[in-house]
N, C-alpha and C positions, 0 to 999 in steps of 0.2 A: 449843867448837863442833865439829860433825861435819865431817869432811873429805870424806866421800862418802855420798850417800844412795842406798840400794838400795830401789827400790819393791817393794811387796808385791802379790800376786795379779796382776790384769791392768792394773796401773797403769804409766804411761810418763812418765818425766821428760824434759822438753823445754826447750831453751834457745831462746827466740824469736829469729828473725832480724829485725833492724831494717831497714826499707826505707831506701834512701839518702835523705838530706835535701836533696841537691844533685845536679844533673846534671853531666856531664863538662864542660859549657860554663860551669858556675858559677851556673846558675839555681837558686834555692831552691825546693823543692817544698813545697806545703801538706801538713800532717800527714795528711789524709785522701786524698791522691792515690793511695796504694797500698792497694787493697782486699784484696789477697792476704795473708793472715796465715799465715806459715809458721815452721817451727822445725826444729832439729836434735835428734834423739833422743840423749840422753846416757846413759840407763839404762833398762832394761826389767825388769819383774817376771817371775816364772816362768810366770804364767798362772793361770786359774781351774781348778777341779776340777769334773767332772760328777758325777752321782749315783753312778756306778760307781767313782769315785775316780781316773779318768784325767785327766791334765792337758791342758787345752785351751790350746795355746801362743798367745802374743801375736802379732798380725799384722805388727808392725814389729820392726826390730832396731836395735841401737846404730849410730849413724852415718847413718841414713836421714834424708832431708829430708821433712817431713810437712806437710800442709795442715791448719790448725787452725780450729776454729769461732771465730766472732767473740767469743762470750762463753763462760765456763765455765773449768774448771780451777782448781787451787789454787795460788796464788803461794807460792813458797818462796825464801828468801834464804839462800845458803851462801857464806861468805867474800866478801861484798860483790858477789856475782853473783846475778842474778835468774833463777829457773827456774820452770816451771809443771808441775804434775802433772795428767795427764789419764788417764781410763779408756781402754782400748784401743778400745772402741766409739765413743768421742767423736771420735776422730781421723778426719778426712774422707777422707784418702788419702795416697799418697806422691807426691812430685814427682821427676821424672827430667829430665835434660838432653837 
């Protein structure tokens, strides 16, 4: 099995951040309580090429926390961990503290 996946073109490999299932007070939250789907960028492809052959870089970089669409992406399992592969244009934005 592959140890590391390097995306091609404008693809971005994301590990989804699971929302907490319990509050600090110990109250269990319903599964749909968190509508914000986010993830951490694990790997980024080099980008697309335009007609002139110039590389158009990907908008995010490794380590960014990104906002993901509710549906889409390709699920990938590597070493018992679940990742999702998205196109750069499918990522809705970056999240900052």
